[in-house]
Wavefront OBJ file of the C-alpha trace (Angstrom):
o trace
v 6.553 -9.635 4.254
v 6.017 -10.771 0.836
v 2.142 -11.034 -0.506
v 0.774 -14.715 -1.176
v 1.200 -15.447 -5.302
v -1.787 -15.724 -6.803
v -2.808 -18.471 -8.574
v -2.586 -17.903 -12.126
v -0.404 -15.152 -11.545
v 1.775 -15.017 -14.481
v -1.048 -15.437 -17.163
v -3.114 -12.624 -15.230
v -0.325 -10.557 -16.012
v 0.017 -7.875 -18.736
v 2.703 -8.639 -21.848
v 4.123 -6.325 -24.314
v 4.302 -7.341 -27.777
v 6.182 -4.022 -28.628
v 5.359 -1.015 -27.227
v 1.670 -2.856 -27.162
v 0.532 -3.787 -23.383
v -1.917 -6.980 -23.670
v -4.602 -7.261 -20.901
v -3.156 -10.626 -20.369
v -0.773 -13.058 -21.635
v -3.794 -15.531 -23.107
v -4.118 -14.079 -26.909
v -6.952 -15.628 -29.188
v -4.850 -16.760 -32.020
v -6.058 -16.262 -36.173
v -8.582 -19.115 -37.040
v -11.512 -18.603 -39.596
v -14.987 -18.822 -38.511
v -16.661 -18.279 -42.107
v -18.725 -15.141 -40.413
v -16.938 -12.849 -43.078
v -19.771 -11.906 -45.999
v -18.705 -10.921 -49.570
v -15.237 -11.004 -47.805
v -16.139 -8.241 -45.282
v -16.613 -8.104 -41.439
v -20.404 -8.945 -40.978
v -22.032 -8.338 -37.489
v -22.205 -11.765 -36.981
v -18.407 -11.653 -36.974
v -18.262 -8.574 -35.027
v -20.547 -9.852 -32.374
v -18.229 -13.442 -32.252
v -15.052 -11.395 -31.616
v -16.562 -8.807 -29.368
v -17.820 -11.755 -26.757
v -14.520 -13.067 -26.888
v -13.246 -9.488 -25.957
v -15.810 -8.795 -23.125
v -14.970 -12.594 -21.803
v -11.534 -10.799 -21.014
v -8.986 -12.486 -23.395
v -5.600 -10.518 -23.477
v -5.206 -10.143 -26.921
v -7.457 -10.805 -30.140
v -5.922 -11.456 -33.350
v -8.383 -11.684 -35.980
v -8.678 -14.606 -38.714
v -5.784 -15.038 -41.481
v -7.572 -12.061 -43.998
v -6.082 -12.078 -47.812
v -4.320 -8.987 -49.115
v -5.616 -9.745 -52.681
v -8.421 -11.126 -54.156
v -9.308 -12.963 -55.972
v -6.010 -14.264 -56.046
v -4.916 -14.371 -52.639
v -7.784 -15.660 -51.034
v -8.646 -19.342 -49.907
v -11.923 -19.774 -48.997
v -14.000 -17.679 -51.949
v -17.368 -17.181 -50.567
v -16.653 -16.655 -46.586
v -13.037 -15.724 -46.487
v -11.842 -12.579 -44.986
v -10.055 -9.840 -47.473
v -8.855 -6.364 -46.935
v -7.413 -5.772 -50.042
v -8.778 -2.144 -51.015
v -10.010 0.917 -48.932
v -13.303 0.458 -49.624
v -12.862 -2.223 -46.851
v -12.146 0.250 -43.966
v -15.399 0.933 -42.418
v -16.597 -2.704 -42.278
v -13.350 -3.479 -40.479
v -13.485 -0.184 -38.719
v -16.831 -1.334 -36.950
v -15.416 -4.813 -36.368
v -12.228 -2.793 -34.239
v -15.073 -0.456 -32.479
v -16.788 -3.656 -31.043
v -13.875 -5.041 -29.714
v -12.175 -1.854 -28.085
v -15.902 -1.403 -26.436
v -14.394 -3.614 -24.055
v -10.806 -2.514 -23.862
v -9.073 -5.282 -25.863
v -6.313 -5.349 -28.075
v -6.839 -6.680 -31.383
v -5.061 -7.238 -34.149
v -5.525 -9.131 -38.112
v -3.727 -11.552 -39.528
v -2.618 -11.083 -43.522
v -1.933 -13.468 -45.596
v -1.569 -14.464 -49.580
v -2.843 -18.220 -50.204
v -0.443 -18.381 -53.295
v -0.760 -22.006 -54.521
v -2.655 -23.336 -51.758
v -6.104 -22.546 -53.033
v -9.516 -24.401 -55.102
v -9.323 -23.962 -58.560
v -11.596 -20.705 -57.617
v -14.091 -18.963 -59.526
v -12.306 -15.873 -60.974
v -8.690 -16.705 -61.117
v -7.753 -18.246 -64.600
v -4.944 -21.046 -64.398
v -2.176 -18.610 -66.301
v -3.454 -15.799 -63.347
v -2.279 -18.453 -60.369
v 1.274 -17.740 -58.782
v 3.665 -19.416 -57.052
v 7.254 -19.138 -55.429
v 8.655 -21.576 -57.878
v 6.711 -23.160 -60.791
v 6.742 -27.609 -60.129
v 5.087 -29.738 -61.832
v 1.821 -31.397 -61.053
v 3.252 -34.628 -59.844
v 5.737 -32.449 -57.790
v 2.421 -31.319 -55.774
v 2.309 -33.235 -52.239
v -2.038 -33.266 -53.166
v -4.733 -31.814 -55.191
v -5.048 -28.825 -52.116
v -2.499 -27.470 -54.164
v -2.019 -26.194 -57.659
v 0.483 -24.869 -60.211
v 1.305 -21.675 -60.562
v 3.517 -19.145 -62.826
v 6.655 -18.317 -60.832
v 6.808 -14.761 -59.762
v 9.173 -12.510 -61.538
v 11.042 -9.860 -58.714
v 9.181 -7.195 -59.708
v 5.919 -9.253 -58.702
v 7.632 -9.901 -55.611
v 8.366 -6.272 -54.874
v 4.615 -5.317 -55.958
v 3.472 -8.036 -53.447
v 5.276 -6.609 -50.565
v 3.706 -3.050 -51.950
v 0.177 -5.164 -51.515
v 1.081 -6.539 -47.897
v 2.314 -3.254 -46.580
v -1.003 -1.133 -48.253
v -3.018 -3.651 -46.696
v -1.565 -2.869 -43.083
v -1.982 0.772 -43.775
v -5.813 0.074 -43.750
v -5.919 -2.096 -41.110
v -4.096 0.940 -39.188
v -6.559 3.184 -40.286
v -9.273 0.860 -39.308
v -8.408 0.961 -35.834
v -6.500 -2.417 -36.172
v -3.721 -2.252 -32.980
v -1.544 -4.083 -35.049
v -1.263 -6.789 -37.344
v 0.392 -10.362 -37.548
v 1.790 -11.281 -41.161
v 1.246 -15.237 -41.732
v 4.162 -17.119 -42.857
v 2.957 -20.538 -41.889
v 0.940 -23.375 -42.326
v 1.082 -23.634 -46.731
v 1.003 -19.774 -47.280
v 2.667 -17.950 -49.657
v 5.105 -16.724 -47.589
v 6.527 -20.278 -46.129
v 6.678 -20.886 -49.692
v 9.505 -18.720 -49.584
v 11.208 -20.096 -46.552
v 10.926 -24.048 -47.387
v 13.460 -25.407 -49.794
v 10.876 -27.771 -51.139
v 8.607 -24.783 -52.578
v 11.704 -22.594 -53.198
v 13.815 -24.042 -56.188
v 14.468 -20.146 -56.990
v 18.240 -19.331 -57.995
v 17.904 -15.481 -57.186
v 18.257 -13.292 -54.388
v 14.819 -14.594 -53.124
v 15.897 -18.328 -53.987
v 17.190 -21.254 -52.236
v 20.718 -20.497 -52.541
v 20.980 -19.462 -48.273
v 18.807 -19.023 -45.755
v 18.650 -14.812 -45.763
v 17.397 -15.365 -49.263
v 14.654 -17.386 -48.521
v 13.775 -14.686 -45.606
v 14.412 -11.985 -47.662
v 10.628 -11.778 -48.851
v 9.305 -12.213 -45.125
v 11.482 -9.364 -44.187
v 10.702 -6.717 -47.012
v 7.433 -7.108 -46.058
v 8.306 -6.505 -42.301
v 10.085 -3.822 -42.826
v 7.611 -1.769 -45.323
v 5.324 -2.268 -43.004
v 7.231 -0.590 -40.270
v 8.436 2.093 -42.783
v 4.644 3.095 -43.556
v 2.825 2.117 -40.551
v 5.736 3.580 -37.888
v 8.333 1.894 -36.050
v 5.869 1.784 -33.153
v 2.985 -0.266 -34.866
v 3.443 -3.968 -33.948
v 4.029 -6.476 -36.449
v 3.698 -10.250 -35.109
v 4.746 -13.037 -36.942
v 3.981 -16.462 -37.602
v 6.162 -19.249 -38.920
v 6.640 -23.203 -39.392
v 9.047 -24.973 -36.683
v 8.654 -27.901 -38.894
v 7.267 -29.076 -42.232
v 6.517 -32.979 -41.275
v 6.130 -35.696 -44.200
v 7.483 -33.186 -46.776
v 10.838 -34.171 -48.381
v 13.209 -31.166 -48.225
v 10.852 -29.329 -46.095
v 11.357 -27.008 -42.894
v 13.749 -28.314 -40.141
v 13.852 -26.720 -37.003
v 17.706 -25.541 -37.231
v 16.364 -23.607 -40.061
v 13.531 -21.759 -38.424
v 15.762 -21.059 -35.575
v 17.767 -18.907 -38.170
v 14.492 -17.395 -39.904
v 13.381 -16.399 -36.442
v 16.804 -14.066 -35.840
v 16.198 -13.018 -39.338
v 12.707 -12.038 -38.353
v 13.814 -10.314 -35.182
v 16.451 -8.328 -36.742
v 13.643 -6.845 -39.406
v 11.430 -5.363 -36.868
v 9.186 -8.463 -35.749
v 7.843 -7.963 -32.549
v 6.181 -11.375 -31.881
v 6.799 -14.565 -33.196
v 4.160 -17.587 -32.982
v 5.693 -21.261 -33.681
v 3.248 -23.384 -35.491
v 3.772 -26.721 -37.537
v 2.519 -27.693 -41.179
v 1.830 -31.415 -41.746
v 1.346 -33.056 -45.175
v 0.009 -36.700 -45.660
v -0.864 -38.831 -42.208
v 0.988 -35.652 -40.740
v -2.098 -33.492 -41.684
v -3.568 -34.079 -38.354
v -1.421 -32.170 -36.204
v -3.448 -29.157 -36.638
v -5.782 -31.423 -34.415
v -2.863 -33.712 -32.428
v -5.640 -35.095 -30.221
v -6.645 -36.738 -33.473
v -3.528 -37.774 -34.426
v -2.419 -39.399 -31.209
v -5.453 -41.671 -30.479
v -5.829 -44.699 -30.090
v -2.238 -44.713 -30.554
v 0.480 -43.281 -32.869
v 0.859 -44.337 -35.952
v 4.136 -46.081 -35.935
v 5.565 -44.707 -39.341
v 5.610 -41.196 -38.164
v 8.575 -39.600 -36.807
v 6.984 -36.948 -34.022
v 10.840 -36.304 -32.867
v 10.633 -33.444 -31.047
v 7.068 -32.569 -30.240
v 5.986 -32.968 -26.435
v 3.652 -36.348 -26.285
v 3.307 -36.392 -22.547
v 0.233 -34.336 -22.027
v -1.703 -35.903 -24.620
v -1.998 -33.526 -27.284
v -1.771 -30.114 -25.084
v 1.452 -28.190 -25.756
v 2.461 -30.825 -28.646
v 4.766 -27.846 -29.867
v 5.698 -26.078 -27.023
v 9.727 -27.949 -27.243
v 10.051 -26.261 -30.745
v 8.707 -23.034 -29.535
v 11.147 -22.867 -26.622
v 13.983 -23.895 -29.028
v 13.150 -20.816 -31.281
v 12.870 -18.641 -28.121
v 16.027 -19.547 -26.927
v 16.956 -17.152 -30.364
v 15.493 -14.275 -30.194
v 15.147 -11.800 -27.690
v 11.246 -10.636 -28.635
v 8.490 -12.689 -27.331
v 7.570 -15.801 -28.474
v 3.900 -17.580 -28.249
v 2.514 -20.951 -29.584
v -0.978 -22.564 -29.225
v -2.172 -26.560 -29.515
v -4.435 -27.714 -26.803
v -3.148 -25.116 -24.276
v -5.235 -24.371 -21.022
v -5.048 -22.582 -18.309
v -3.090 -24.892 -15.766
v 0.004 -26.123 -18.784
v 0.117 -22.537 -19.838
v 0.524 -20.905 -16.260
v 3.365 -23.504 -15.946
v 4.706 -22.573 -19.336
v 5.291 -18.890 -18.440
v 6.753 -19.413 -15.215
v 9.072 -22.069 -16.776
v 10.182 -19.367 -19.466
v 9.326 -21.765 -22.210
v 6.798 -18.926 -23.391
v 5.741 -15.754 -23.264
v 2.252 -16.197 -24.026
v -0.218 -18.457 -24.445
v -2.018 -18.969 -28.008
v -5.665 -20.690 -27.350
v -8.425 -20.986 -30.147
v -10.818 -23.925 -29.425
v -11.340 -23.146 -25.675
v -12.116 -20.022 -26.322
v -14.072 -20.888 -28.886
v -16.354 -23.360 -26.509
v -16.137 -20.615 -23.700
v -15.532 -17.085 -24.480
v -15.828 -16.341 -20.675
v -12.725 -18.589 -19.783
v -10.055 -16.060 -19.165
v -12.875 -14.124 -16.772
v -13.790 -17.120 -15.102
v -9.741 -18.313 -14.236
v -8.865 -15.240 -13.259
v -12.014 -14.969 -10.958
v -11.293 -18.746 -9.390
v -14.615 -19.845 -11.340
v -12.549 -22.847 -12.401
v -15.320 -24.903 -12.254
v -17.723 -23.081 -14.512
v -15.245 -23.371 -17.611
v -17.055 -24.941 -20.297
v -14.733 -27.274 -21.778
v -13.408 -27.732 -24.999
v -14.240 -31.815 -25.716
v -11.549 -31.745 -28.512
v -13.681 -33.390 -30.840
v -12.689 -31.760 -33.806
v -16.465 -30.656 -34.534
v -15.388 -27.317 -35.255
v -13.280 -28.223 -37.777
v -15.648 -30.272 -39.437
v -18.074 -27.714 -39.636
v -15.732 -25.194 -42.175
v -15.442 -27.871 -44.186
v -17.081 -26.640 -47.646
v -16.819 -23.504 -47.087
v -19.365 -23.427 -44.191
v -19.721 -20.919 -40.767
v -18.174 -22.542 -37.739
v -20.298 -24.185 -35.099
v -19.160 -25.838 -31.975
v -20.682 -28.502 -29.885
v -20.009 -26.937 -26.771
v -20.891 -23.542 -27.385
v -24.231 -23.602 -29.665
v -24.496 -20.041 -29.182
v -21.276 -19.319 -31.221
v -21.676 -17.128 -34.176
v -25.130 -16.576 -33.026
v -24.074 -14.475 -29.644
v -27.200 -12.324 -30.125
v -29.913 -15.124 -30.838
v -29.001 -17.474 -28.270
v -28.491 -14.690 -25.248
v -30.114 -16.105 -22.403
v -32.553 -13.918 -20.994
v -34.908 -14.037 -17.856
v -38.311 -16.303 -18.728
v -41.146 -13.577 -18.761
v -43.543 -16.815 -17.312
v -42.047 -19.138 -14.858
v -42.654 -22.737 -15.378
v -42.056 -25.992 -14.544
v -39.974 -28.101 -16.937
v -39.582 -31.824 -16.731
v -36.476 -32.819 -18.666
v -36.135 -36.515 -19.864
v -32.607 -37.774 -20.849
v -29.067 -36.465 -19.058
v -27.072 -36.718 -22.064
v -25.029 -33.383 -23.305
v -28.100 -32.235 -24.815
v -30.470 -33.064 -21.542
v -27.922 -30.987 -19.359
v -27.658 -28.108 -21.349
v -31.619 -27.829 -22.027
v -31.550 -27.986 -18.103
v -29.137 -25.280 -17.344
v -30.296 -22.818 -19.967
v -34.060 -23.485 -18.343
v -32.624 -23.045 -15.202
v -30.847 -19.900 -16.070
v -33.872 -18.317 -17.402
v -35.987 -19.471 -14.294
v -37.774 -22.152 -14.905
v -37.728 -24.668 -11.891
v -36.388 -27.632 -13.458
v -36.038 -31.410 -12.781
v -33.945 -33.668 -15.214
v -34.447 -37.686 -15.466
v -32.392 -40.024 -16.493
v -32.565 -43.773 -17.002
v -28.984 -44.971 -16.166
v -27.351 -44.323 -12.859
v -25.038 -41.383 -14.381
v -25.162 -38.744 -16.173
v -23.297 -37.993 -19.906
v -25.183 -40.148 -22.263
v -23.817 -41.524 -25.169
v -20.693 -38.932 -24.382
v -19.394 -41.740 -21.781
v -19.036 -44.119 -24.783
v -17.751 -41.267 -27.193
v -15.153 -41.851 -24.145
v -13.658 -45.079 -25.308
v -13.918 -44.752 -29.289
v -10.869 -43.021 -31.202
v -10.478 -39.570 -32.012
v -11.895 -38.684 -28.618
v -10.339 -37.796 -25.295
v -12.113 -39.100 -22.388
v -10.204 -36.393 -19.745
v -11.889 -33.836 -21.757
v -15.358 -35.348 -22.063
v -15.364 -36.113 -17.926
v -14.737 -32.556 -18.012
v -17.698 -31.302 -19.796
v -20.027 -34.017 -17.650
v -18.462 -32.931 -14.544
v -19.427 -28.932 -15.616
v -22.376 -30.096 -16.166
v -23.102 -31.461 -13.285
v -21.645 -28.378 -11.679
v -23.618 -26.262 -12.778
v -27.314 -28.354 -12.265
v -26.021 -28.373 -8.588
v -25.328 -24.491 -8.888
v -28.680 -23.879 -10.264
v -30.595 -26.564 -8.015
v -31.794 -28.615 -10.997
v -33.521 -31.490 -9.397
v -31.935 -34.975 -10.508
v -33.673 -38.333 -10.671
v -31.098 -41.124 -11.487
v -31.128 -44.680 -10.493
v -28.251 -44.646 -8.543
v -25.162 -41.752 -8.984
v -21.561 -43.230 -9.756
v -18.456 -42.084 -9.497
v -17.240 -41.314 -13.477
v -13.826 -42.070 -13.170
v -15.150 -45.965 -13.578
v -14.803 -45.072 -17.261
v -11.162 -44.809 -17.149
v -10.800 -48.212 -15.806
v -13.327 -49.523 -18.252
v -11.090 -47.086 -20.922
l 1 2 3 4 5 6 7 8 9 10 11 12 13 14 15 16 17 18 19 20 21 22 23 24 25 26 27 28 29 30 31 32 33 34 35 36 37 38 39 40 41 42 43 44 45 46 47 48 49 50 51 52 53 54 55 56 57 58 59 60 61 62 63 64 65 66 67 68 69 70 71 72 73 74 75 76 77 78 79 80 81 82 83 84 85 86 87 88 89 90 91 92 93 94 95 96 97 98 99 100 101 102 103 104 105 106 107 108 109 110 111 112 113 114 115 116 117 118 119 120 121 122 123 124 125 126 127 128 129 130 131 132 133 134 135 136 137 138 139 140 141 142 143 144 145 146 147 148 149 150 151 152 153 154 155 156 157 158 159 160 161 162 163 164 165 166 167 168 169 170 171 172 173 174 175 176 177 178 179 180 181 182 183 184 185 186 187 188 189 190 191 192 193 194 195 196 197 198 199 200 201 202 203 204 205 206 207 208 209 210 211 212 213 214 215 216 217 218 219 220 221 222 223 224 225 226 227 228 229 230 231 232 233 234 235 236 237 238 239 240 241 242 243 244 245 246 247 248 249 250 251 252 253 254 255 256 257 258 259 260 261 262 263 264 265 266 267 268 269 270 271 272 273 274 275 276 277 278 279 280 281 282 283 284 285 286 287 288 289 290 291 292 293 294 295 296 297 298 299 300 301 302 303 304 305 306 307 308 309 310 311 312 313 314 315 316 317 318 319 320 321 322 323 324 325 326 327 328 329 330 331 332 333 334 335 336 337 338 339 340 341 342 343 344 345 346 347 348 349 350 351 352 353 354 355 356 357 358 359 360 361 362 363 364 365 366 367 368 369 370 371 372 373 374 375 376 377 378 379 380 381 382 383 384 385 386 387 388 389 390 391 392 393 394 395 396 397 398 399 400 401 402 403 404 405 406 407 408 409 410 411 412 413 414 415 416 417 418 419 420 421 422 423 424 425 426 427 428 429 430 431 432 433 434 435 436 437 438 439 440 441 442 443 444 445 446 447 448 449 450 451 452 453 454 455 456 457 458 459 460 461 462 463 464 465 466 467 468 469 470 471 472 473 474 475 476 477 478 479 480 481 482 483 484 485 486 487 488 489 490 491 492 493 494 495 496 497
């Protein structure tokens, strides 16, 4: 007699990237935190990634890390780097903090190329690019012109990437991800827009454009061993760019990467101009999709969730190695995609920032206790100006030790006035510390101005309602007293909308 299938069974099961076994199928994808100090992992960064490991994620990929400094760095002050051996002890402390919870950890390596500000320490003559474009050819002032790389300089960069991977291995990273997506230097080789070369690394054929990426992978494998996992990261399409990458080209690129020894392909997209919001798809889709944008090939059926899945699935059909994608994916959609064979791993970032314990809560059936990501984009906004990552839903992010909830030495009766998100969070934390809490709200419902936010462009009402439902569940579980005019069904907000 067959046993009854568990919910999220596919999401819970281990996966393999090369010979590396993950704890489950959820991958924390690389995303900058701004927690580095002088380009190196800090205690703040270590605790952030340790909290993710403690929360049960299957694999952590540490944020993009430059292999050359300062020339290859995007964020000068807080950007992570691994450009010399003196960095190894700092990175080792990070891997040890994560391994303490038996979680595997990769680091993502990149070279910014022409995608950086006119930063201190890099002269105009020192800037490099795949091809030398004029200023009037650049998509915007986010890019700078650079000197076209010579063949010798390309060979030197391959060596730079490989030496960084050796350092990562010595520091205890279980694998590396080589970033060839978004606007980084490697993508410059892959894209016909950026690559105007006429040599063996040039635009004459897809094989030539992929040559640099493949040689980096082969050299990393040669120096670190064939069993050392190398993940890759590519754009399926470059939206809003004439002669940018197409899906058909990316299918071929994926095949070349597999032959070179890649163990995983993460599928992303890049967008230029009005397409830049593809990084936060819910912003692009609300209040409605701009009529002049061609989003053919993307899945728009789940309000931004899984928007890239059709592209990732198309690439997955071309290779035998695992394929991963991210983009507002949640556990329910992730389980469905795994069951349907559309993805092999589920990438998450913002949902794990909002609640690092999400995997453990999913696997123990505590779905109502998951802190939902409201899709507000505050995490991205907080990073502007090279500032550290923050989250509206998780004030403890990056300050996990400082915000650790401990029992109060003296238990008190506490009255909180206002049932908005701040008031509900104050009530929740106070109750967790052991106080007897009563919350007063003048309206007949909880949520405050968040309910108004659910009606406004760039906010997704479903996620905000989930946030309010989460707080209500927590307050009920913690026996917080509520004094409202009269409770109403929050689904009425959908009728208003």
